[in-house]
Backbone as CSV, one residue per row, in Angstrom:
resi,resn,N_x,N_y,N_z,CA_x,CA_y,CA_z,C_x,C_y,C_z
1,MET,0.848,-1.196,0.000,0.000,0.000,0.000,0.881,1.243,0.000
2,THR,0.571,2.184,-0.862,1.364,3.407,-0.963,1.217,4.256,0.293
3,ARG,2.344,4.720,0.795,2.330,5.616,1.954,2.535,7.044,1.456
4,PHE,1.544,7.885,1.687,1.628,9.274,1.290,2.077,10.137,2.471
5,GLY,2.610,11.317,2.167,3.033,12.241,3.215,2.691,13.672,2.831
6,ALA,2.389,14.505,3.824,2.091,15.917,3.605,3.156,16.747,4.322
7,LEU,3.876,17.550,3.545,5.016,18.308,4.054,4.702,19.803,3.958
8,PHE,4.730,20.478,5.101,4.284,21.864,5.157,5.415,22.831,5.504
9,ASP,5.546,23.884,4.706,6.285,25.046,5.166,5.474,25.643,6.316
10,LEU,6.061,26.568,7.054,5.399,27.097,8.252,4.790,28.485,8.020
11,ASP,5.643,29.508,7.947,5.162,30.885,7.806,4.521,31.090,6.435
12,GLY,3.314,31.643,6.437,2.614,31.874,5.185,1.847,30.673,4.691
13,VAL,1.981,29.538,5.389,1.263,28.310,5.020,0.391,27.850,6.185
14,LEU,1.014,27.589,7.323,0.284,27.160,8.511,-0.018,28.317,9.454
15,ILE,0.923,29.260,9.562,0.728,30.404,10.455,0.818,31.715,9.678
16,ASP,-0.009,32.657,10.092,-0.156,33.924,9.373,0.829,34.952,9.922
17,THR,2.095,34.811,9.522,3.149,35.666,10.063,3.975,36.373,8.996
18,GLU,3.781,36.043,7.730,4.651,36.606,6.700,4.566,38.124,6.628
19,GLY,3.396,38.682,6.859,3.264,40.140,6.843,4.123,40.793,7.905
20,LYS,4.192,40.160,9.076,5.013,40.684,10.159,6.497,40.624,9.789
21,TYR,6.897,39.507,9.179,8.300,39.378,8.774,8.654,40.358,7.659
22,THR,7.707,40.619,6.778,7.963,41.600,5.717,8.252,42.962,6.322
23,GLU,7.459,43.362,7.310,7.683,44.645,7.981,9.046,44.661,8.671
24,PHE,9.391,43.550,9.316,10.674,43.476,10.028,11.843,43.635,9.062
25,TRP,11.854,42.853,7.981,12.992,42.875,7.057,13.010,44.125,6.192
26,ASP,11.848,44.738,5.964,11.835,46.041,5.286,12.558,47.074,6.144
27,GLU,12.336,47.003,7.455,13.011,47.927,8.371,14.509,47.650,8.425
28,ILE,14.892,46.383,8.458,16.321,46.038,8.446,16.975,46.534,7.165
29,SER,16.287,46.358,6.051,16.820,46.813,4.773,16.962,48.326,4.726
30,ARG,16.088,49.027,5.436,16.199,50.485,5.511,17.406,50.898,6.347
31,ILE,17.612,50.197,7.462,18.724,50.526,8.364,20.060,50.099,7.766
32,TYR,20.072,48.902,7.200,21.301,48.339,6.620,21.035,47.958,5.152
33,PRO,21.095,48.924,4.240,20.771,48.659,2.834,21.655,47.575,2.224
34,THR,21.022,46.664,1.498,21.756,45.583,0.838,21.928,45.832,-0.659
35,GLY,21.150,46.760,-1.197,21.180,46.994,-2.633,20.302,46.021,-3.401
36,ILE,19.587,45.145,-2.677,18.697,44.166,-3.298,17.268,44.693,-3.240
37,ASP,16.623,44.815,-4.388,15.248,45.297,-4.432,14.304,44.308,-3.747
38,ASN,13.291,44.870,-3.080,12.280,44.040,-2.398,12.949,42.969,-1.536
39,TYR,13.860,43.410,-0.683,14.683,42.470,0.076,13.841,41.485,0.896
40,ALA,12.785,41.973,1.532,11.961,41.096,2.364,11.370,39.952,1.560
41,LEU,10.946,40.239,0.337,10.391,39.196,-0.525,11.496,38.292,-1.060
42,HIS,12.639,38.882,-1.336,13.778,38.143,-1.894,14.226,36.998,-0.983
43,ILE,14.153,37.191,0.343,14.710,36.206,1.275,13.676,35.229,1.828
44,LYS,12.405,35.369,1.460,11.393,34.487,2.038,11.698,33.019,1.730
45,GLY,11.614,32.198,2.768,11.910,30.781,2.631,13.360,30.434,2.867
46,THR,14.172,31.460,3.171,15.616,31.263,3.345,15.968,31.205,4.827
47,THR,16.938,30.373,5.191,17.352,30.281,6.591,18.052,31.563,7.025
48,LEU,18.012,31.826,8.328,18.662,33.015,8.869,20.160,32.980,8.607
49,GLU,20.749,31.810,8.694,22.185,31.671,8.417,22.511,32.129,6.994
50,GLU,21.663,31.772,6.054,21.867,32.172,4.666,21.652,33.678,4.501
51,ILE,20.635,34.213,5.179,20.360,35.650,5.102,21.544,36.459,5.617
52,MET,22.177,35.984,6.675,23.280,36.731,7.280,24.476,36.906,6.345
53,LYS,24.532,36.094,5.296,25.619,36.239,4.324,25.527,37.569,3.576
54,ASP,24.339,38.181,3.586,24.163,39.480,2.937,24.688,40.628,3.802
55,PHE,25.085,40.318,5.042,25.553,41.334,5.978,26.920,40.925,6.527
56,PRO,27.986,41.244,5.813,29.324,40.764,6.193,29.901,41.393,7.460
57,ASP,29.437,42.570,7.836,29.962,43.252,9.022,29.500,42.521,10.287
58,PRO,30.419,42.028,11.119,30.048,41.282,12.329,29.147,42.070,13.276
59,GLU,29.391,43.376,13.401,28.569,44.184,14.304,27.140,44.316,13.770
60,VAL,27.013,44.432,12.461,25.692,44.510,11.851,24.959,43.187,12.053
61,ARG,25.660,42.085,11.834,25.042,40.769,12.042,24.544,40.621,13.474
62,ALA,25.374,41.011,14.420,25.017,40.880,15.833,23.767,41.699,16.148
63,ASP,23.686,42.894,15.572,22.528,43.747,15.827,21.270,43.148,15.205
64,ILE,21.390,42.615,14.000,20.225,42.004,13.344,19.756,40.776,14.120
65,LEU,20.681,39.962,14.566,20.320,38.770,15.335,19.629,39.147,16.642
66,ARG,20.117,40.218,17.272,19.474,40.693,18.505,18.039,41.141,18.205
67,ARG,17.891,41.890,17.106,16.573,42.402,16.740,15.597,41.274,16.400
68,ILE,16.064,40.258,15.665,15.159,39.179,15.277,14.742,38.348,16.483
69,ARG,15.649,38.169,17.437,15.287,37.422,18.654,14.240,38.186,19.460
70,GLU,14.447,39.486,19.614,13.483,40.301,20.351,12.132,40.299,19.644
71,PHE,12.173,40.370,18.324,10.957,40.370,17.515,10.185,39.064,17.692
72,GLN,10.865,37.935,17.568,10.207,36.633,17.655,9.790,36.297,19.081
73,ASP,10.493,36.853,20.063,10.142,36.593,21.460,8.821,37.241,21.847
74,THR,8.424,38.286,21.119,7.222,39.033,21.497,6.073,38.885,20.499
75,MET,6.326,38.266,19.348,5.284,38.138,18.338,4.328,36.999,18.665
76,THR,3.162,37.028,18.034,2.206,35.926,18.169,2.225,35.110,16.876
77,TYR,1.693,33.900,16.953,1.747,32.967,15.833,0.342,32.453,15.508
78,PRO,-0.500,33.288,14.900,-1.876,32.855,14.600,-1.926,31.813,13.498
79,LEU,-2.692,30.766,13.730,-2.889,29.738,12.708,-3.869,30.252,11.653
80,PHE,-3.618,29.902,10.398,-4.565,30.256,9.353,-5.876,29.491,9.567
81,PRO,-6.994,30.094,9.192,-8.283,29.384,9.290,-8.246,28.080,8.493
82,GLY,-8.814,27.047,9.080,-8.929,25.765,8.397,-7.735,24.851,8.530
83,VAL,-6.623,25.358,9.073,-5.405,24.550,9.148,-5.597,23.325,10.028
84,GLU,-6.109,23.512,11.235,-6.239,22.376,12.153,-7.257,21.356,11.636
85,CYS,-8.312,21.821,10.996,-9.296,20.894,10.417,-8.649,20.060,9.305
86,PHE,-7.820,20.700,8.486,-7.156,19.972,7.405,-6.175,18.949,7.969
87,LEU,-5.429,19.324,8.989,-4.474,18.405,9.613,-5.204,17.215,10.247
88,THR,-6.362,17.470,10.834,-7.175,16.397,11.409,-7.688,15.471,10.316
89,ASP,-8.053,16.056,9.171,-8.509,15.275,8.014,-7.383,14.376,7.499
90,LEU,-6.167,14.896,7.475,-5.014,14.086,7.070,-4.873,12.865,7.971
91,ALA,-4.908,13.108,9.284,-4.745,12.012,10.241,-5.851,10.973,10.080
92,ALA,-7.077,11.432,9.832,-8.206,10.514,9.667,-8.034,9.633,8.438
93,ASN,-7.259,10.124,7.472,-6.997,9.360,6.252,-5.654,8.628,6.298
94,GLY,-5.025,8.629,7.460,-3.775,7.887,7.624,-2.582,8.494,6.910
95,ILE,-2.609,9.816,6.694,-1.512,10.490,5.991,-0.706,11.303,7.001
96,PRO,0.550,10.906,7.264,1.368,11.638,8.239,1.804,12.994,7.700
97,ALA,2.080,13.912,8.627,2.445,15.278,8.258,3.791,15.660,8.856
98,ALA,4.458,16.596,8.188,5.739,17.120,8.661,5.784,18.620,8.410
99,ILE,6.526,19.318,9.254,6.844,20.726,9.034,8.266,20.798,8.505
100,VAL,8.467,21.582,7.455,9.805,21.821,6.905,9.982,23.331,6.822
101,THR,10.767,23.886,7.729,10.838,25.336,7.863,12.264,25.841,7.983
102,SER,12.466,27.071,7.548,13.762,27.729,7.711,13.887,28.354,9.099
103,SER,12.844,28.258,9.903,12.862,28.799,11.266,13.763,27.964,12.160
104,ASP,14.245,28.600,13.239,15.120,27.874,14.159,14.318,27.255,15.307
105,ASN,14.994,26.442,16.102,14.350,25.712,17.175,13.774,26.650,18.238
106,ARG,14.441,27.784,18.461,13.964,28.764,19.445,12.563,29.247,19.084
107,LYS,12.392,29.608,17.819,11.079,30.067,17.366,10.046,28.946,17.458
108,MET,10.437,27.731,17.084,9.501,26.616,17.136,8.997,26.387,18.556
109,ASN,9.877,26.581,19.530,9.467,26.429,20.926,8.418,27.461,21.309
110,PHE,8.580,28.697,20.827,7.582,29.739,21.093,6.244,29.373,20.444
111,LEU,6.312,28.868,19.203,5.092,28.471,18.496,4.340,27.387,19.257
112,PHE,5.051,26.341,19.659,4.392,25.220,20.328,3.956,25.578,21.751
113,LYS,4.591,26.577,22.342,4.140,27.056,23.660,2.811,27.789,23.507
114,GLU,2.682,28.566,22.422,1.436,29.300,22.182,0.307,28.358,21.780
115,HIS,0.657,27.298,21.035,-0.340,26.318,20.571,0.110,24.920,21.019
116,PRO,-0.099,24.558,22.281,0.462,23.318,22.847,0.084,22.041,22.109
117,SER,-1.115,21.978,21.546,-1.545,20.738,20.884,-1.135,20.679,19.415
118,PHE,-0.590,21.768,18.894,-0.278,21.841,17.466,0.804,20.836,17.082
119,ARG,1.796,20.659,17.946,2.899,19.741,17.670,2.406,18.320,17.438
120,ASP,1.286,17.955,18.059,0.776,16.592,17.955,0.335,16.223,16.542
121,HIS,0.112,17.206,15.695,-0.322,16.935,14.324,0.819,16.441,13.424
122,PHE,2.064,16.564,13.900,3.205,16.314,13.019,4.107,15.207,13.556
123,GLU,4.401,14.241,12.689,5.342,13.186,13.075,6.775,13.691,13.044
124,VAL,7.033,14.679,12.195,8.403,15.153,11.962,8.413,16.676,11.878
125,VAL,9.443,17.299,12.458,9.691,18.729,12.286,11.132,18.905,11.823
126,ILE,11.303,19.431,10.627,12.628,19.739,10.090,12.806,21.252,10.173
127,ASP,13.620,21.717,11.130,13.873,23.145,11.231,15.281,23.440,10.713
128,SER,15.718,24.677,10.850,16.988,25.090,10.245,18.197,24.359,10.820
129,SER,18.059,23.828,12.036,19.183,23.127,12.659,19.425,21.757,12.021
130,LYS,18.472,21.280,11.230,18.560,19.930,10.678,18.932,19.897,9.205
131,VAL,19.206,21.073,8.633,19.598,21.127,7.222,20.914,21.888,7.081
132,THR,21.624,21.586,6.037,22.848,22.321,5.706,22.664,23.167,4.454
133,LEU,21.570,22.922,3.739,21.286,23.646,2.504,19.911,24.289,2.598
134,SER,19.855,25.586,2.320,18.608,26.335,2.406,17.769,26.134,1.151
135,LYS,16.448,26.301,1.270,15.600,26.344,0.098,16.127,27.440,-0.836
136,PRO,16.158,27.238,-2.140,15.387,26.282,-2.946,15.972,24.880,-3.063
137,ASP,17.066,24.584,-2.356,17.545,23.204,-2.349,16.476,22.329,-1.683
138,PRO,16.231,21.136,-2.195,15.161,20.286,-1.662,15.538,19.504,-0.413
139,GLN,16.737,19.713,0.130,17.221,18.881,1.226,16.200,18.706,2.345
140,GLY,15.603,19.799,2.806,14.658,19.720,3.920,13.475,18.819,3.606
141,TYR,12.946,18.931,2.402,11.794,18.112,2.026,12.185,16.650,1.823
142,LEU,13.365,16.414,1.311,13.828,15.035,1.150,14.049,14.374,2.515
143,LEU,14.594,15.140,3.460,14.787,14.615,4.810,13.453,14.296,5.474
144,ALA,12.470,15.164,5.272,11.148,14.945,5.869,10.484,13.708,5.282
145,ALA,10.565,13.569,3.958,9.976,12.391,3.314,10.620,11.107,3.836
146,GLU,11.937,11.131,3.952,12.655,9.955,4.454,12.233,9.637,5.889
147,ALA,12.118,10.679,6.716,11.744,10.473,8.120,10.318,9.920,8.245
148,LEU,9.454,10.277,7.308,8.085,9.760,7.329,7.978,8.378,6.692
149,GLY,9.058,7.941,6.045,9.038,6.652,5.371,8.295,6.696,4.053
150,CYS,8.349,7.848,3.379,7.626,8.037,2.118,8.590,8.321,0.972
151,ASP,8.239,7.860,-0.200,8.941,8.273,-1.407,8.538,9.723,-1.679
152,PRO,9.501,10.621,-1.972,9.148,12.018,-2.241,8.076,12.193,-3.308
153,LYS,8.034,11.288,-4.288,7.040,11.413,-5.358,5.628,11.133,-4.841
154,ASN,5.518,10.541,-3.648,4.223,10.286,-3.023,3.909,11.305,-1.933
155,CYS,4.661,12.413,-1.941,4.455,13.464,-0.954,3.847,14.709,-1.581
156,PHE,3.156,15.459,-0.750,2.616,16.758,-1.124,3.400,17.824,-0.364
157,VAL,3.840,18.845,-1.060,4.529,19.966,-0.434,3.615,21.182,-0.495
158,PHE,3.399,21.812,0.656,2.581,23.019,0.751,3.505,24.204,0.986
159,GLU,3.535,25.131,0.044,4.485,26.248,0.102,3.867,27.549,-0.387
160,ASP,4.421,28.661,0.115,3.982,29.984,-0.337,5.103,30.794,-0.981
161,SER,6.355,30.533,-0.596,7.478,31.329,-1.098,8.018,30.753,-2.405
162,ILE,8.617,31.600,-3.210,9.206,31.155,-4.464,10.314,30.144,-4.196
163,GLN,11.152,30.442,-3.193,12.234,29.513,-2.832,11.681,28.151,-2.430
164,GLY,10.633,28.165,-1.632,10.050,26.918,-1.156,9.347,26.134,-2.249
165,LEU,8.652,26.844,-3.133,7.994,26.176,-4.256,9.019,25.473,-5.137
166,LYS,10.133,26.141,-5.368,11.202,25.535,-6.164,11.771,24.309,-5.457
167,ALA,11.878,24.370,-4.132,12.390,23.232,-3.360,11.448,22.035,-3.472
168,GLY,10.143,22.303,-3.390,9.170,21.230,-3.526,9.227,20.578,-4.889
169,ARG,9.368,21.408,-5.915,9.512,20.896,-7.278,10.749,20.012,-7.399
170,ALA,11.878,20.522,-6.868,13.141,19.796,-6.966,13.100,18.471,-6.210
171,ALA,12.268,18.401,-5.171,12.135,17.162,-4.397,11.343,16.106,-5.154
172,GLY,10.610,16.528,-6.187,9.805,15.590,-6.955,8.415,15.389,-6.401
173,ALA,8.020,16.244,-5.448,6.712,16.113,-4.815,5.622,16.802,-5.636
174,THR,4.381,16.515,-5.284,3.250,17.275,-5.817,3.168,18.566,-5.019
175,VAL,3.245,19.694,-5.686,3.357,20.979,-4.999,2.012,21.706,-4.979
176,ILE,1.550,22.022,-3.775,0.351,22.826,-3.575,0.807,24.224,-3.161
177,GLY,0.574,25.208,-4.001,0.998,26.566,-3.712,-0.066,27.335,-2.949
178,LEU,0.368,28.110,-1.967,-0.523,28.992,-1.211,-0.336,30.420,-1.715
179,ALA,-1.409,31.037,-2.168,-1.334,32.416,-2.661,-1.554,33.387,-1.507
180,THR,-0.737,33.231,-0.472,-0.856,34.061,0.727,0.226,35.129,0.807
181,THR,1.358,34.879,0.178,2.500,35.791,0.247,2.798,36.418,-1.104
182,ASN,2.796,35.593,-2.129,3.031,36.042,-3.499,1.725,35.990,-4.285
183,PRO,1.607,36.807,-5.332,0.397,36.753,-6.150,0.251,35.396,-6.824
184,ARG,-0.981,35.013,-7.077,-1.276,33.728,-7.709,-0.498,33.548,-9.016
185,SER,-0.331,34.647,-9.762,0.370,34.580,-11.051,1.823,34.160,-10.881
186,ALA,2.435,34.479,-9.718,3.823,34.090,-9.457,3.921,32.663,-8.938
187,VAL,2.867,32.196,-8.275,2.870,30.864,-7.670,2.523,29.780,-8.699
188,GLU,1.591,30.063,-9.567,1.069,29.049,-10.492,2.125,28.324,-11.321
189,PRO,3.142,29.017,-11.875,4.121,28.293,-12.700,4.956,27.266,-11.927
190,LEU,4.975,27.390,-10.594,5.817,26.522,-9.766,5.012,25.514,-8.958
191,ALA,3.707,25.463,-9.185,2.845,24.589,-8.391,1.957,23.738,-9.288
192,ASP,1.559,22.575,-8.766,0.612,21.728,-9.469,-0.821,22.192,-9.240
193,HIS,-1.012,22.942,-8.161,-2.335,23.475,-7.830,-2.120,24.646,-6.873
194,VAL,-2.976,25.654,-6.956,-2.859,26.828,-6.089,-4.146,27.008,-5.297
195,ILE,-3.991,27.259,-3.998,-5.146,27.526,-3.143,-4.930,28.835,-2.391
196,ASP,-6.045,29.412,-1.937,-5.960,30.640,-1.141,-5.850,30.336,0.346
197,GLY,-6.176,29.117,0.724,-6.138,28.701,2.121,-6.759,27.319,2.254
198,PHE,-6.960,26.899,3.509,-7.420,25.531,3.766,-8.908,25.421,4.069
199,THR,-9.609,26.537,4.112,-11.017,26.473,4.521,-11.885,25.729,3.517
200,GLU,-11.497,25.745,2.251,-12.283,25.049,1.230,-11.432,24.037,0.479
201,PHE,-10.485,23.428,1.189,-9.597,22.435,0.577,-9.547,21.218,1.478
202,SER,-9.799,20.035,0.895,-9.862,18.798,1.674,-8.789,17.820,1.220
203,VAL,-8.647,16.733,1.966,-7.709,15.683,1.572,-8.138,15.061,0.241
204,LYS,-9.436,14.940,0.019,-9.914,14.424,-1.276,-9.467,15.335,-2.410
205,ASP,-9.554,16.637,-2.190,-9.089,17.597,-3.199,-7.600,17.419,-3.446
206,MET,-6.854,17.231,-2.370,-5.405,17.055,-2.459,-5.051,15.826,-3.298
207,MET,-5.729,14.723,-3.049,-5.444,13.497,-3.785,-5.808,13.643,-5.267
208,ARG,-6.842,14.427,-5.552,-7.208,14.663,-6.954,-6.096,15.397,-7.694
209,VAL,-5.399,16.282,-6.987,-4.290,17.017,-7.606,-3.197,16.037,-8.034
210,MET,-2.864,15.096,-7.164,-1.841,14.109,-7.503,-2.301,13.218,-8.658
211,ASP,-3.557,12.801,-8.622,-4.094,11.955,-9.690,-4.007,12.689,-11.029
212,SER,-4.365,13.967,-11.008,-4.310,14.773,-12.235,-2.886,14.935,-12.733
213,ARG,-1.964,15.121,-11.794,-0.551,15.283,-12.161,0.005,14.011,-12.788
214,ASN,-0.436,12.870,-12.317,0.117,11.590,-12.774,-0.549,11.049,-14.031
215,GLN,-1.577,11.728,-14.497,-2.256,11.243,-15.717,-1.405,11.464,-16.962
């Protein structure tokens, strides 16, 4: 019997935080200009370690790291509508779930403290401490599929960022794009299906996407 897996990015997919991060990185870009247009959008889906390569000055790095810790220590992590119902639907259909995120373990602890039962929905959590290559490299998704005991081609990747969508594609998974961070027109070329959220999307809908892709 085929074992399927559902692999989720975190920010902009499960939790509604991308707008907050955009404001944060827009401010950092104002204070410490990188010369990269739309810097906040440019780095979405990228690990903090990778982002820091854009700031070679050690003092600047230290200040940014201090600011991001203070920011994440005080922010809230609201779940998108329909997320918990969809995760429950997955479990009812025997499909294990994993989180694959560029976030660090410190942030994950804050998330699970705010939502104590949320961790129970996931067999595997791949955070930035468990990868050596940032998205768009598929390493995180391949590790999650392996940990779930699934072939990547039998997995679904849920992503909102361009980097993450590319990672899902490279992993060989069926990619479900979330039009929460980028416009639908930017997500569609990198996804097998695009949704606005989980309130009107079911596991049956998800399986139809894979069936359509494999025809």
